[in-house]
Backbone bond lengths (Angstrom), bond angles and torsions (degrees), N, CA, C in turn:
res aa  C-N    CA-C-N  psi(-1)  N-CA   C-N-CA  omega(-1)  CA-C   N-CA-C  phi
1 X - - - 1.449 - - 1.607 113.39 -
2 X 1.299 112.92 138.27 1.552 113.91 -176.70 1.465 112.33 -73.49
3 X 1.294 115.73 156.68 1.528 116.68 -177.34 1.454 114.06 -58.98
4 X 1.438 117.17 -31.90 1.494 119.79 179.15 1.553 110.39 -66.39
5 X 1.377 112.39 -37.26 1.440 114.57 -178.25 1.570 113.63 -73.14
6 X 1.425 116.22 -30.76 1.449 118.96 170.01 1.532 112.21 -59.52
7 X 1.315 115.02 -47.09 1.404 123.08 -179.82 1.530 109.62 -62.23
8 X 1.334 115.58 -43.52 1.474 114.47 -177.24 1.525 109.85 -68.80
9 X 1.307 118.56 -37.45 1.421 122.23 179.15 1.591 109.58 -58.57
10 X 1.390 113.25 -33.76 1.430 118.61 -173.21 1.591 108.69 -72.45
11 X 1.203 117.28 -7.63 1.591 119.55 178.75 1.526 110.66 -87.87
12 X 1.386 117.16 -11.46 1.490 118.46 -175.17 1.487 110.22 -104.24
13 X 1.284 116.51 68.49 1.502 122.18 -173.18 1.490 113.81 -110.12
14 X 1.271 117.92 1.58 1.518 121.81 176.97 1.445 111.04 -105.28
15 X 1.400 118.55 82.82 1.418 123.54 179.60 1.545 112.99 60.30
16 X 1.385 113.40 33.25 1.367 121.54 -179.54 1.489 117.22 81.93
17 X 1.359 115.32 5.35 1.496 123.27 175.52 1.443 110.10 -117.02
18 X 1.353 117.83 -178.49 1.486 120.39 175.07 1.450 112.62 -133.03
19 X 1.376 110.60 144.93 1.506 118.43 174.70 1.482 104.43 -123.31
20 X 1.365 119.30 119.50 1.442 125.27 177.63 1.499 105.69 -115.79
21 X 1.303 112.38 142.70 1.445 125.17 179.52 1.478 112.19 -107.14
22 X 1.350 119.60 99.37 1.431 123.47 -171.41 1.509 109.47 -85.51
23 X 1.332 121.21 140.27 1.482 124.53 175.28 1.508 103.03 -139.91
24 X 1.339 118.96 54.40 1.416 122.81 171.49 1.551 110.63 -97.97
25 X 1.300 118.50 -7.11 1.485 120.98 -167.62 1.507 109.85 -66.94
26 X 1.286 123.11 -25.30 1.503 124.54 -178.63 1.620 110.97 -60.88
27 X 1.376 113.52 -30.93 1.439 116.13 170.94 1.534 113.04 -83.60
28 X 1.386 115.54 -42.46 1.366 123.31 -174.96 1.529 114.88 -70.89
29 X 1.264 120.39 -38.89 1.406 126.86 -172.21 1.553 112.82 -115.13
30 X 1.298 115.55 -20.67 1.543 119.61 -175.53 1.487 109.18 77.72
31 X 1.273 114.49 -163.61 1.544 124.19 -172.61 1.400 113.03 -69.78
32 X 1.338 123.07 -9.04 1.528 122.42 -177.60 1.558 110.69 -61.80
33 X 1.287 118.43 -30.65 1.501 120.64 -178.05 1.455 112.64 -72.77
34 X 1.433 115.95 -15.66 1.477 120.78 -178.02 1.522 110.18 -104.78
35 X 1.284 113.96 -2.63 1.539 118.09 -168.96 1.581 111.78 -57.73
36 X 1.294 111.48 -45.01 1.587 111.98 -179.06 1.536 110.17 -104.52
37 X 1.233 116.41 13.78 1.495 121.54 -178.64 1.545 107.93 -146.42
38 X 1.313 114.68 70.80 1.516 120.51 -169.23 1.455 109.45 -65.99
39 X 1.297 119.10 -31.28 1.505 120.46 176.95 1.537 113.01 -55.58
40 X 1.426 113.31 -28.79 1.477 113.33 -177.76 1.470 113.20 -76.84
41 X 1.292 120.98 4.14 1.508 124.88 175.14 1.540 107.40 -72.76
42 X 1.286 114.74 -25.75 1.579 122.30 -173.67 1.505 101.44 -90.38
43 X 1.410 111.03 119.69 1.477 116.76 176.53 1.591 113.03 -69.28
44 X 1.324 116.76 -10.51 1.520 118.46 178.47 1.455 107.08 -79.29
45 X 1.476 119.71 -18.63 1.426 120.93 176.11 1.503 107.18 -64.67
46 X 1.411 114.72 -45.67 1.425 120.64 -178.87 1.456 114.52 -64.60
47 X 1.272 117.80 -39.37 1.524 126.95 -176.37 1.561 105.45 -66.62
48 X 1.333 110.77 -42.12 1.539 111.13 -177.89 1.524 112.23 -68.82
49 X 1.344 115.92 -38.02 1.483 115.27 167.89 1.434 118.50 -55.36
50 X 1.393 113.49 -45.15 1.439 119.57 -173.07 1.611 105.72 -68.33
51 X 1.284 114.88 -40.76 1.677 114.73 178.69 1.412 108.20 -65.01
52 X 1.381 120.62 -57.04 1.383 117.65 -171.90 1.460 117.82 -71.53
53 X 1.312 115.41 -24.00 1.459 124.37 174.83 1.513 113.37 -84.52
54 X 1.304 117.03 -3.17 1.395 128.68 -178.20 1.655 109.27 42.14
55 X 1.420 109.39 65.23 1.417 117.85 174.78 1.562 107.70 -76.15
56 X 1.287 113.49 165.11 1.447 121.30 -173.47 1.561 103.89 -85.94
57 X 1.309 121.05 -26.45 1.325 123.73 177.74 1.607 111.16 -169.20
58 X 1.243 116.72 163.43 1.484 121.19 171.19 1.662 103.70 -125.47
59 X 1.293 111.43 137.24 1.424 123.60 -179.21 1.478 112.29 -100.13
60 X 1.338 118.75 115.19 1.447 122.82 -177.18 1.497 107.48 -132.25
61 X 1.428 111.52 157.49 1.449 123.05 170.05 1.559 108.30 -82.29
62 X 1.234 116.40 167.51 1.526 121.07 -172.59 1.488 112.41 -59.61
63 X 1.269 122.93 -38.74 1.449 123.46 -176.72 1.480 113.58 -65.32
64 X 1.298 120.15 -51.44 1.419 120.61 169.30 1.483 121.42 -61.89
65 X 1.356 110.96 -35.32 1.511 121.78 178.77 1.510 103.51 -61.55
66 X 1.241 121.25 -48.87 1.543 120.86 -174.97 1.476 110.62 -70.79
67 X 1.292 118.21 -38.81 1.570 118.09 -175.61 1.524 109.18 -78.53
68 X 1.289 120.92 -29.49 1.499 120.11 -170.93 1.579 114.79 -113.58
69 X 1.331 115.94 -7.73 1.490 115.71 -177.30 1.495 111.99 -53.52
70 X 1.281 121.16 -36.15 1.508 128.11 -177.63 1.564 103.89 -57.99
71 X 1.314 124.48 -29.80 1.373 126.17 -177.07 1.535 114.00 -87.98
72 X 1.370 115.78 -2.79 1.551 117.70 -179.85 1.503 108.72 -130.56
73 X 1.319 122.37 -5.70 1.476 125.92 -175.04 1.574 107.03 -51.89
74 X 1.340 116.36 128.87 1.489 123.22 174.70 1.532 109.60 68.47
75 X 1.305 115.92 6.18 1.552 116.04 178.89 1.537 111.29 -118.43
76 X 1.362 116.21 -32.72 1.472 125.08 -175.54 1.429 105.16 -138.05
77 X 1.366 126.76 120.06 1.437 121.48 168.61 1.487 112.64 -65.09
78 X 1.356 111.08 156.76 1.550 116.68 -174.59 1.531 104.58 -114.96
79 X 1.406 113.59 133.80 1.375 124.26 162.07 1.453 107.85 -104.34
80 X 1.361 118.25 111.87 1.522 121.69 -177.22 1.523 106.65 -86.60
81 X 1.343 114.12 121.00 1.406 123.01 176.16 1.547 111.81 -75.73
82 X 1.294 119.04 118.76 1.415 121.20 -165.62 1.535 118.88 -96.94
83 X 1.404 111.73 -12.43 1.475 115.88 172.15 1.600 110.74 -143.17
84 X 1.241 116.93 173.06 1.435 116.60 -178.17 1.609 110.65 175.48
85 X 1.256 116.56 165.73 1.489 123.19 179.37 1.422 107.86 -154.73
86 X 1.366 116.84 164.19 1.563 119.56 171.68 1.455 108.78 -86.39
87 X 1.269 119.72 174.70 1.428 126.35 173.70 1.460 115.68 -97.83
88 X 1.369 118.37 7.12 1.468 122.22 -175.57 1.525 113.47 -65.30
89 X 1.400 115.75 -46.50 1.485 113.99 179.44 1.539 107.36 -78.07
90 X 1.270 112.94 164.87 1.458 124.13 -178.29 1.621 106.99 -60.24
91 X 1.317 112.61 145.13 1.619 114.98 173.46 1.490 111.70 -84.99
92 X 1.265 122.54 19.86 1.422 125.24 179.52 1.551 112.73 -61.06
93 X 1.372 111.34 -40.53 1.444 116.64 178.16 1.501 113.22 -136.80
94 X 1.272 116.97 68.46 1.433 125.56 -169.45 1.591 110.86 -70.02
95 X 1.381 116.14 141.03 1.349 119.02 169.34 1.540 103.90 -155.14
96 X 1.225 117.19 131.02 1.558 122.34 176.90 1.429 111.27 -99.38
97 X 1.357 118.13 107.88 1.543 119.83 175.37 1.458 117.52 -66.19
98 X 1.332 112.14 156.08 1.539 117.68 177.33 1.459 110.77 -62.07
99 X 1.328 118.55 134.31 1.452 124.27 179.40 1.466 117.54 -119.63
100 X 1.334 116.68 -4.06 1.416 126.00 -177.41 1.523 112.69 -154.01
101 X 1.364 115.00 165.05 1.448 117.75 -178.76 1.526 112.49 -116.29
102 X 1.278 117.73 162.18 1.441 121.96 -179.23 1.540 110.15 -68.61
103 X 1.313 116.36 -29.24 1.475 120.41 175.83 1.606 109.37 -69.76
104 X 1.212 121.84 -32.48 1.490 126.27 171.59 1.530 108.14 -65.85
105 X 1.378 118.93 -48.07 1.434 121.60 175.81 1.547 113.73 -54.72
106 X 1.319 112.63 -41.42 1.539 115.62 179.31 1.493 109.05 -70.61
107 X 1.274 120.44 -42.22 1.469 123.57 179.97 1.538 110.70 -61.23
108 X 1.327 117.24 -29.85 1.482 116.91 177.04 1.445 114.12 -98.03
109 X 1.394 117.40 16.75 1.419 123.97 173.20 1.594 112.33 54.82
110 X 1.402 116.96 38.70 1.404 122.55 -179.55 1.577 107.61 -67.17
111 X 1.281 111.88 143.77 1.545 120.57 177.49 1.466 109.49 -83.79
112 X 1.386 118.82 -24.02 1.523 121.86 177.71 1.480 101.75 -162.08
113 X 1.451 112.14 175.00 1.409 122.54 176.69 1.500 106.98 -129.46
114 X 1.382 118.53 150.73 1.345 125.95 -179.67 1.435 114.89 -117.45
115 X 1.382 118.71 146.88 1.468 124.09 -174.22 1.557 106.46 -145.43
116 X 1.360 111.46 129.96 1.469 117.95 172.37 1.484 114.54 -87.94
117 X 1.268 121.18 118.23 1.450 126.55 176.82 1.549 110.89 -113.68
118 X 1.436 110.29 120.64 1.471 116.19 -179.80 1.558 110.50 -90.90
119 X 1.255 115.32 105.55 1.484 117.75 178.05 1.475 112.10 -81.59
120 X 1.314 117.52 125.70 1.409 124.63 178.88 1.526 116.44 98.64
121 X 1.328 116.49 -7.09 1.385 123.11 176.39 1.479 112.98 -61.63
122 X 1.364 126.42 145.33 1.406 125.49 174.11 1.517 111.12 -59.47
123 X 1.274 120.43 -21.16 1.402 126.02 179.08 1.617 115.74 -96.90
124 X 1.330 113.78 16.45 1.469 117.58 -172.21 1.544 110.42 -68.07
125 X 1.315 117.54 -24.36 1.512 115.14 176.41 1.554 107.00 -60.66
126 X 1.338 116.35 -50.67 1.444 118.33 -179.46 1.555 115.16 -59.62
127 X 1.435 109.25 -36.61 1.436 115.12 177.13 1.611 115.62 -66.38
128 X 1.273 114.19 -42.83 1.450 118.37 177.62 1.555 111.10 -67.30
129 X 1.301 120.15 -39.56 1.425 123.97 175.75 1.595 109.14 -57.91
130 X 1.337 114.67 -50.65 1.419 123.32 -179.49 1.550 112.90 -56.79
131 X 1.416 111.17 -48.06 1.443 118.35 176.55 1.511 114.81 -58.18
132 X 1.383 111.47 -43.95 1.477 115.96 -178.02 1.492 116.66 -55.44
133 X 1.422 112.78 -44.19 1.410 124.88 175.43 1.554 111.77 -57.29
134 X 1.273 110.37 -55.65 1.550 119.19 178.99 1.575 111.34 -56.56
135 X 1.429 116.50 -48.41 1.400 120.32 178.43 1.544 112.87 -53.05
136 X 1.326 116.19 -46.09 1.412 121.42 -174.60 1.521 109.72 -67.34
137 X 1.374 117.43 -45.24 1.522 122.01 175.84 1.542 110.21 -56.46
138 X 1.314 112.04 -47.43 1.438 116.33 -176.53 1.601 112.50 -63.41
139 X 1.260 116.58 -46.49 1.478 121.57 179.20 1.512 108.81 -67.43
140 X 1.272 121.78 -34.07 1.507 123.29 172.52 1.487 110.75 -57.64
141 X 1.323 113.03 -36.93 1.476 115.35 -174.31 1.532 111.90 -95.28
142 X 1.420 115.67 8.28 1.396 119.32 178.17 1.504 121.49 78.58
143 X 1.383 112.41 20.27 1.535 123.77 -178.81 1.499 111.31 -102.29
144 X 1.303 120.73 126.50 1.442 119.99 168.20 1.423 112.89 -69.07
145 X 1.394 120.44 156.26 1.390 121.16 175.15 1.476 108.50 -118.65
146 X 1.386 113.12 130.91 1.404 120.49 176.21 1.541 106.98 -100.52
147 X 1.300 120.26 128.47 1.490 121.37 -175.34 1.552 107.79 -108.47
148 X 1.346 114.28 120.72 1.426 122.55 168.46 1.556 103.52 -77.98
149 X 1.403 118.17 96.86 1.413 117.27 -175.32 1.518 110.34 -99.72
150 X 1.347 113.54 111.53 1.438 123.06 -173.56 1.573 116.42 -115.87
151 X 1.208 121.95 120.27 1.463 120.23 171.48 1.566 108.78 -73.24
152 X 1.307 114.50 124.46 1.462 119.73 -179.13 1.570 109.08 -150.50
153 X 1.342 109.23 162.59 1.442 117.28 176.77 1.432 115.82 106.80
154 X 1.447 120.93 158.81 1.337 124.11 -169.66 1.541 113.39 -63.88
155 X 1.369 120.69 -23.84 1.459 123.46 175.50 1.496 111.15 -71.19
156 X 1.406 112.36 -37.45 1.468 112.33 178.11 1.593 112.90 -70.47
157 X 1.282 117.20 -33.86 1.340 118.42 175.49 1.461 114.42 -68.50
158 X 1.371 118.04 -34.22 1.478 123.99 173.53 1.547 111.44 -66.50
159 X 1.270 119.97 -26.77 1.414 127.52 179.69 1.589 115.38 -95.77
160 X 1.268 115.53 22.29 1.569 113.97 175.21 1.521 112.78 113.82
161 X 1.337 119.16 -10.53 1.477 116.92 172.98 1.584 110.73 98.44
162 X 1.350 116.76 158.67 1.508 122.56 -172.28 1.342 110.42 -70.98
163 X 1.372 124.77 -19.36 1.466 120.89 -177.01 1.618 111.89 -100.43
164 X 1.257 116.61 7.20 1.530 115.36 -178.49 1.513 109.40 -70.67
165 X 1.306 120.44 156.04 1.436 119.34 178.48 1.536 110.24 -59.69
166 X 1.291 112.28 -41.83 1.620 113.22 178.72 1.487 109.53 -50.65
167 X 1.382 120.66 -51.96 1.396 122.10 -169.37 1.479 107.34 -71.57
168 X 1.262 124.24 -46.18 1.419 123.98 -174.82 1.583 109.85 -67.99
169 X 1.236 119.74 -38.46 1.526 125.63 174.29 1.460 106.97 -60.52
170 X 1.322 120.07 -47.98 1.429 126.37 -176.32 1.543 107.22 -59.77
171 X 1.360 115.78 -52.34 1.435 119.67 -176.52 1.489 111.27 -62.44
172 X 1.270 123.82 -34.96 1.417 126.11 177.22 1.583 111.25 -66.04
173 X 1.323 112.82 -43.23 1.466 118.52 178.70 1.479 114.63 -63.26
174 X 1.382 117.81 -41.08 1.451 125.49 -178.05 1.490 108.67 -67.25
175 X 1.355 120.19 -39.35 1.376 120.12 175.14 1.483 115.57 -63.47
176 X 1.320 116.91 -43.15 1.461 121.97 175.17 1.607 110.93 -61.61
177 X 1.360 115.84 -43.43 1.404 116.07 178.39 1.514 115.34 -62.67
178 X 1.340 116.19 -30.20 1.415 124.52 -178.86 1.538 116.16 -85.75
179 X 1.328 116.82 1.68 1.471 120.19 171.34 1.476 116.00 100.11
180 X 1.390 118.52 14.86 1.430 117.03 178.16 1.482 116.38 -66.97
181 X 1.403 118.67 143.73 1.466 123.59 -176.22 1.505 105.99 -89.71
182 X 1.247 125.01 -22.69 1.487 127.69 -179.87 1.545 100.16 -153.52
183 X 1.380 112.33 145.54 1.508 119.75 176.29 1.445 113.12 -120.64
184 X 1.303 117.17 129.80 1.436 122.12 173.97 1.526 108.94 -105.03
185 X 1.345 118.30 126.25 1.555 125.65 -179.78 1.461 106.81 -135.20
186 X 1.392 114.17 170.46 1.359 125.30 169.08 1.459 111.41 -88.25
187 X 1.337 123.97 158.82 1.481 123.47 174.42 1.576 105.66 -72.98
188 X 1.187 119.28 133.79 1.465 120.66 -178.64 1.457 114.01 -80.10
189 X 1.343 112.32 159.32 1.501 121.14 172.43 1.486 108.34 -82.99
190 X 1.277 124.84 123.42 1.452 126.88 -174.62 1.507 113.55 -86.91
191 X 1.289 119.12 -6.06 1.367 121.59 -169.19 1.577 114.16 -81.02
192 X 1.373 117.40 148.35 1.528 125.04 178.17 1.551 105.39 -47.72
193 X 1.253 113.01 136.44 1.503 119.88 177.36 1.430 111.04 -135.19
194 X 1.293 125.88 108.72 1.442 126.34 -174.61 1.490 111.53 -72.59
195 X 1.339 123.19 -10.35 1.447 121.47 -176.20 1.634 108.83 -89.19
196 X 1.280 116.41 -15.82 1.430 117.81 -176.33 1.546 114.53 -77.70
197 X 1.359 120.33 154.74 1.411 119.75 179.56 1.601 115.14 -64.51
198 X 1.286 118.24 151.15 1.380 121.07 168.10 1.520 113.78 -57.97
199 X 1.350 122.69 145.68 1.565 125.86 1.51 1.379 114.67 -86.72
200 X 1.360 121.49 4.01 1.512 120.79 -179.20 1.480 112.62 -66.34
201 X 1.398 117.24 -22.92 1.526 118.69 -168.71 1.510 108.92 -53.45
202 X 1.304 120.83 -46.73 1.431 121.85 -173.60 1.493 111.53 -102.23
203 X 1.321 122.62 17.76 1.383 125.45 178.64 1.450 116.07 -94.94
204 X 1.226 123.37 133.45 1.439 126.01 173.54 1.452 110.53 -141.92
205 X 1.380 117.63 145.50 1.305 121.94 -177.43 1.476 111.84 -147.90
206 X 1.424 127.87 -172.52 1.480 123.45 176.32 1.585 103.86 -96.25
207 X 1.338 110.17 174.62 1.530 112.20 -176.58 1.497 115.19 -64.78
208 X 1.325 116.55 -38.06 1.470 121.56 176.89 1.490 113.99 -49.46
209 X 1.384 110.33 -57.39 1.494 121.15 179.91 1.541 112.07 -60.03
210 X 1.285 118.34 -42.10 1.449 121.97 176.59 1.482 111.69 -57.62
211 X 1.351 116.08 -41.78 1.486 118.27 -177.39 1.462 106.67 -71.79
212 X 1.366 120.51 -41.50 1.395 119.01 177.68 1.575 116.25 -59.61
213 X 1.278 115.03 -35.44 1.467 121.64 173.17 1.555 111.32 -59.04
214 X 1.243 118.15 -49.49 1.466 124.92 178.43 1.551 107.68 -54.73
215 X 1.329 117.44 -52.28 1.474 121.23 -177.67 1.494 109.26 -63.68
216 X 1.257 117.90 -42.38 1.389 122.80 -172.95 1.563 115.10 -69.50
217 X 1.318 114.44 -16.11 1.439 120.81 -178.29 1.519 115.25 -79.44
218 X 1.422 113.25 -15.53 1.491 117.16 -170.20 1.571 112.13 -92.76
219 X 1.337 115.64 -1.31 1.431 114.82 176.21 1.551 114.35 67.82
220 X 1.270 116.85 33.06 1.475 124.02 178.63 1.500 118.17 89.70
221 X 1.285 119.61 6.15 1.424 123.66 175.19 1.546 105.38 -75.33
222 X 1.344 119.28 125.98 1.450 119.72 -177.32 1.555 112.66 -59.04
223 X 1.355 114.10 136.25 1.443 120.45 -177.77 1.533 108.65 -118.22
224 X 1.286 112.60 129.90 1.580 118.87 176.61 1.453 102.76 -119.55
225 X 1.444 109.89 161.17 1.473 120.57 -169.67 1.467 109.97 -121.91
226 X 1.330 114.52 139.76 1.515 123.04 -179.98 1.504 105.12 -80.87
227 X 1.356 112.20 157.04 1.508 123.25 172.56 1.470 113.59 -84.98
228 X 1.357 117.54 -41.44 1.377 127.54 -173.70 1.514 111.09 76.07
229 X 1.376 119.70 -149.72 1.407 123.88 179.49 1.469 110.48 -67.62
230 X 1.407 111.86 160.14 1.342 118.85 -176.27 1.569 112.69 -61.55
231 X 1.408 111.95 131.02 1.542 115.56 174.01 1.543 107.78 -127.06
232 X 1.253 116.34 -177.06 1.408 123.95 175.68 1.505 115.91 -63.55
233 X 1.346 121.32 159.19 1.465 120.18 179.03 1.627 107.16 -63.55
234 X 1.156 117.24 -40.96 1.448 122.92 176.47 1.429 113.64 -50.83
235 X 1.412 113.65 -56.83 1.361 122.81 -174.06 1.632 112.18 -61.74
236 X 1.404 110.47 -42.78 1.416 115.99 -179.08 1.598 111.17 -68.96
237 X 1.290 117.49 -39.08 1.462 114.64 175.78 1.442 112.03 -73.88
238 X 1.329 122.55 -27.02 1.410 116.06 173.18 1.492 118.35 -65.16
239 X 1.487 109.51 -36.74 1.361 113.79 177.98 1.549 109.74 -67.52
240 X 1.276 118.45 -40.21 1.527 123.26 -177.49 1.480 103.39 -62.51
241 X 1.353 125.30 -41.84 1.459 126.50 -178.40 1.459 110.78 -60.14
242 X 1.310 119.56 -47.96 1.462 128.42 -177.09 1.480 110.58 -62.02
243 X 1.344 118.03 -38.77 1.477 124.45 -177.16 1.440 108.45 -70.13
244 X 1.415 117.77 -42.00 1.556 120.08 175.97 1.479 110.12 -66.05
245 X 1.257 119.94 -49.25 1.536 125.45 177.81 1.502 110.57 -51.36
246 X 1.297 116.18 -39.85 1.488 120.44 177.79 1.463 118.65 -74.17
247 X 1.337 115.30 -12.04 1.484 120.64 176.19 1.590 111.52 104.25
248 X 1.387 114.32 15.89 1.512 118.43 178.12 1.443 111.77 -62.14
249 X 1.399 116.70 154.18 1.477 118.94 -176.80 1.482 111.93 -100.63
250 X 1.371 119.99 10.88 1.456 124.26 174.54 1.449 115.42 141.21
251 X 1.279 112.43 -162.76 1.506 118.37 -172.04 1.518 110.13 -131.60
252 X 1.437 115.06 152.89 1.425 121.25 167.99 1.493 107.49 -129.75
253 X 1.403 116.78 70.61 1.440 124.24 -172.48 1.601 107.09 -89.90
254 X 1.262 118.79 129.66 1.485 124.98 -178.55 1.499 112.06 -116.10
255 X 1.294 116.63 -81.60 1.449 122.59 -173.36 1.490 112.58 -58.37
256 X 1.400 118.54 -34.44 1.402 122.75 177.26 1.496 116.56 -69.54
257 X 1.393 113.40 -9.91 1.496 120.20 177.50 1.568 103.99 -105.46
258 X 1.350 117.46 -65.65 1.449 118.99 -162.92 1.479 116.36 -80.92
259 X 1.478 119.79 -1.37 1.381 120.88 167.59 1.466 116.35 -82.94
260 X 1.326 111.91 10.09 1.523 122.49 177.70 1.510 111.17 -108.17
261 X 1.277 117.79 151.73 1.455 118.64 169.40 1.515 110.74 -61.92
262 X 1.392 114.98 157.86 1.447 117.95 -169.34 1.492 114.12 -53.72
263 X 1.347 120.79 -45.86 1.441 120.44 -175.19 1.599 113.09 -65.41
264 X 1.327 115.50 -34.31 1.380 127.43 -179.82 1.612 107.62 -67.14
265 X 1.412 109.78 -46.31 1.495 110.02 179.87 1.474 113.65 -68.27
266 X 1.331 119.62 -32.97 1.398 121.09 175.50 1.461 115.69 -69.95
267 X 1.302 118.67 -29.07 1.547 122.86 174.82 1.511 108.00 -70.79
268 X 1.363 119.25 -45.46 1.439 117.24 179.61 1.607 112.17 -66.72
269 X 1.266 113.89 -30.44 1.487 117.62 -178.56 1.656 107.45 -68.76
270 X 1.293 113.84 -40.38 1.440 114.64 178.62 1.567 109.53 -63.95
271 X 1.356 117.97 -36.82 1.521 118.44 -177.48 1.566 105.52 -71.54
272 X 1.278 120.01 -35.10 1.547 121.03 174.32 1.477 108.21 -54.93
273 X 1.218 116.78 -55.10 1.416 125.39 -176.30 1.545 116.56 -61.54
274 X 1.329 110.34 -28.06 1.518 118.55 173.75 1.603 107.63 -72.32
275 X 1.274 115.47 -36.22 1.430 119.40 176.87 1.440 110.21 -60.64
276 X 1.381 113.66 -48.18 1.505 116.92 -175.06 1.590 106.63 -67.26
277 X 1.238 119.50 -31.13 1.467 121.22 -175.64 1.430 106.28 -72.43
278 X 1.328 124.45 -41.53 1.435 126.95 -164.73 1.476 112.95 -97.63
279 X 1.263 121.15 -26.48 1.503 124.97 -172.76 1.515 108.13 -82.89
280 X 1.295 119.23 150.70 1.457 127.91 172.65 1.484 111.26 -128.87
281 X 1.320 115.59 148.65 1.502 116.13 176.89 1.539 110.96 -62.61
282 X 1.275 111.96 144.30 1.504 120.05 179.42 1.578 105.55 -100.97
283 X 1.353 112.35 140.03 1.420 118.26 175.00 1.527 112.03 -89.44
């Protein structure tokens, strides 16, 4: 087994699934994600949740990873986020530049690296070229690559929007085609959408089947699902249940976890793990 595959396998320690706690939103969204949860500005809050909740990894950008890795070494594995951007410019032509190196990931003993890929952006040529270089450097170093695969840009919006089944399924397939070792996507909207290309235009299904389609398009590459903005406990657990029933490989829930006080964050974490333990894929 290759070193990258050993590391990848090490992420699936929660009943055969993975739960990753991402904390890259400070760059991606700025301070608005901390506005009503000021304690979440402190990376130690996130690290404490990850440690006590026994997360399989925490995803950090290079600044927080360098400053706080000493507080998590040998307790919580690190996924080093390798690129990022702010939300200040328009998302018409998104591209996330490289923000860290593979050497830095190795120095920090990262278990994997993360890369945001914008499918459909007018700058996707640059994005794919940038990703290809990083993927090869990571694999040479024995590090798996988790791709945050996001449909974005004006062409995506013109063809039904970033959450359409067409867009999410396409994003998952592209990440698999380009050599991702794990793929992060959002849960798709299964409703009929007249703006998307054929044959999706007249296609409508339920949420479970839509998630199954996204997972099925990757040819066996593990697919994990994002939580997005804060929702109720009931809605988050319902989403988690559907993703596991559809055959998902786990979750990368951030704001729905760390925008809560520590005790509440640990309570919802236990509930998510119980979903993983008890739910089974539906055929």
